N, C-alpha and C positions, 0 to 999 in steps of 0.2 A: 452499419451505416458509418461513414468515416466524419469527422470533425476536424478542420484546420484547424492546427495550433496558433496560426496568424490570426491578431485581432481577438483574441478567445479571453476572457476574465476569469483567472483562475484560482483556487482555494487550496492550499497545500497544507495539509495539519505536518507538524513534525518536521518542520521547515528549518530549522537551527541549524542542523548537522547531518551528516549522513547521508543518506538518498534524497532526505527530505531537501536538503539544500541544493544537492544536485539537479532534482529536478525542478528548482525555482531556479536556477542558472540556467536550464535547458528550453523552460518556458521562456524568458525575456531572449533567450539566444533565437529563438523562432518566432519570435515578432507578437509575442503574448501582450495584450494592451496593457494590462494589470492582476498584479499575483499578491492575492492575500496571501501574506507568510504566518502560521498561526506557529506559536511554543508557549510551553510553560509560564515564562519570562520573557519580556519583551529586550529585556539588555540582552540575549542571545543571540536576538537579531540583527543587534547592530551593526557587523560588515554586511550582512545580506542588502540591508537596508540601503549601505552607503553606496553599495556596487550596482543598485538598480534603475540606476536612472531617472528617479521619479515615478518607477512605473508599481514598486513595491511597498502594501500598505500592510505593515506588522500587527499582528493581531496575538495578542493576550489569551492564551486558551490551553485549558486544564483538560483535555478529551473526555475524562469521566467525571465533568462538573456539569450537570445539568443547566444552571443555569448560564455557565460560560457559556455554553454550545447552543442557547437559546439568543445570548447576547450577540454571537457572532453571524449567525444565519440574519439577526436583525440588522446587521452591518452591513453584510457583503449579499443584499436582494440582488445583483446585477451580474452573480457568477453566470459564466457557462460549461466549467469546466470543476469539477470537485475532485482532488488526490485525497482520498484516504489512508495516508502513509503512516501515522504515528504509532509505533510498535515497541515493545519489551521483548525482552528474555529474561525470566524473571533468573534462570539459572540455568546451568549446562553443566551434564556429564553428573546429577544427581538421580540414583537409581530409584526409579518409580515406587520401589514397593518403601522410601522414605515418607517419612509422617509428613514432612515439612514441603510434598510435592499436591499436596490440600491446598496450602495455602499460594503455592508458586501456581499452579492450575486459576484459582479464584482472579489474583493480580492479573495473570496473561490474557483471559477471558475478558477481565474489566477494560482493560486497556485494547488488546488485539481485536476484540469481535464486538462487544457490548458498545464500545465508542463508538466504530464508525457506522453501525448500526442507526444509534440515536444522531450521529452526524449526518447520515442522509437523509431520515424522518425529518431532520429540523429542515436541510435545504433542498427539500423534495420541491416544494412550492415554487421556490425561485428556478431551480432548475427549469421545470414544466413553465413557467411563463415564461424565461427565455426561448424557450424552445416555440412554443406556439406565439409568442411577438416576435418572431424572428431575429432576436437577437443574437442568437447562437447561429456560429458560422455553418452552412449546411441545414438550417434549420432544425438542428437537433443538438440537445444537452449531453455531457458524460459524464459518468460517477467511473473514476477507474478506483477499487479497493486492492491495495498493496497485499497481497497477502504471501505466499510461498512456495517454494518447490515440496517442501513439507506440506504443504494443505494436503497434497497428492498420496505423500506416502509416510508413516511417522519416521522420526530419525530419531532414534533411540536415546543418543546422547542429549536430546531436547524435546523428551515425550509430551509435556505440557505444552511447551510453544506449539507442538505438531500439532497438537488438540485445537488450541485456540486459533489457530489460521486455517486448521477443517474448518471450522466454523464459520471464517470470513467466507471459505470457497462457498460452501452453503447459502450463507444469507446473500451473496453475490447472484445465486442464481434466481432466490427467492425476489431480491429487488429486480435483478433485469425483467425477470417475468411481469412485474406489476409496472413498473415505470416505462416497461416497451412505447405502450398504447399512448403514452403520454407525450411521446418525443426526445425521453432521455435514454439512453445507452447507457447500460451498468459493464465495464469489464474487468477483468480479474488481472492482475499480474502478478507471475507466479516467479520472482527470480530464487536463483541458487544463491550461494552464499555471495555477500558484497564486500567490498573491502571498505570496513568502516567499522567503529570501534565497539557496535555491539555484538559483531561479530569476530571479535578479536579474538576468542578462547575458541573457535571451530576450526579444526585440523584440516581444513580442505582449502583447494586453491579457490581463491576469489577474483571477483570483475570489479573493477573500479566502479564506483558509484554514478560517476558521470556517462559511463558506456551503459548502465545498466538504464540511468533517468532517460537516455535519447532513444534506445530501444524499446522503453514502454510508451514515451510520446510517438515513435512510428507505428506503434500500435494502435493506440489511440487515431493518428492521424489514416492508418488503414479500414479504422472499427475492428480491430482484431477482438473478439469474445475473450479470448483465452490468450491472455500476453503472455510467452517466454524469453523474457530478455537476454539470455546470457547462456554459454555452452550448457553450465552444469542442469540449467531449465532444461534447455531443448533436450538433451538426453535423456534425462529420467522423464521429462513430458512425454515425450516418442513410446516412449515403455508401459508409463500411464495409460495412455490412451489406447495402445495395441495389445497391455495383458498385465492390470493392476495386480494381479497375486506375483505376476513374474517379477514386477519391480519392489515390492513389499520385500520377496524373498532376498531380490539382491542388495536393497538397502541393510536389511538384518546379516546378513553374511558381511560385508562390508563391515560392517561396524562389530563384529565379532573380531574380522581379521585386523580389524586398527586399534581393539581394544588387547587383543593378545601381544602386540606389536610393540606397545606402550608396558606391558608387563615386563 
């Protein structure tokens, strides 16, 4: 099912920079009536609020803080669209044999997987109520989990990040099954490298955050369950859906070639 962005009430985590800021900008450009923009510090949202023409509500939210999540859900009871965007890369290029990767994985799972699961659970009653009361456009509400192309295949340069995003992919499927009967669609977005601070160390061609944001919203409006919002995602996604093992081998070979070139 599709949902029109125009007139929607959205909640965006990690809205202060990168893809989150671009999603907020794109939502407003498409006529969202209100955007709850969430970040760990309110000060980091000042520019977004100032440019929001009175439609942006700043929300202080540490996505790993259970009480803060409950408070945010109590505040934004009118939402029709939840975008679980906040995420971290603890490190890149650290060999998976390094003992520090245990803490890397723990931190990434907490932010990238456990947090969107907890947030979706907290906001589910409001999303269901919006869908069933007719507040949501097309009488359905939507959750978008911003995963990554690495959800589909592990990139060795970010092995633990890949694992945390694979967990998001699985949780997305679980929530899709659970919420669909209640009028809530759950979509996964699987972008490749995005031109943001978080991806600065990744040596791949990157797509602009605003282009990815608009492609994700195109997917929301089309009701696309698996959104591949950029050329890298589309190329890898097509191979994944056709032959997952072939994609794994291709990425492994590519990473080995890149490492050899650096040496």
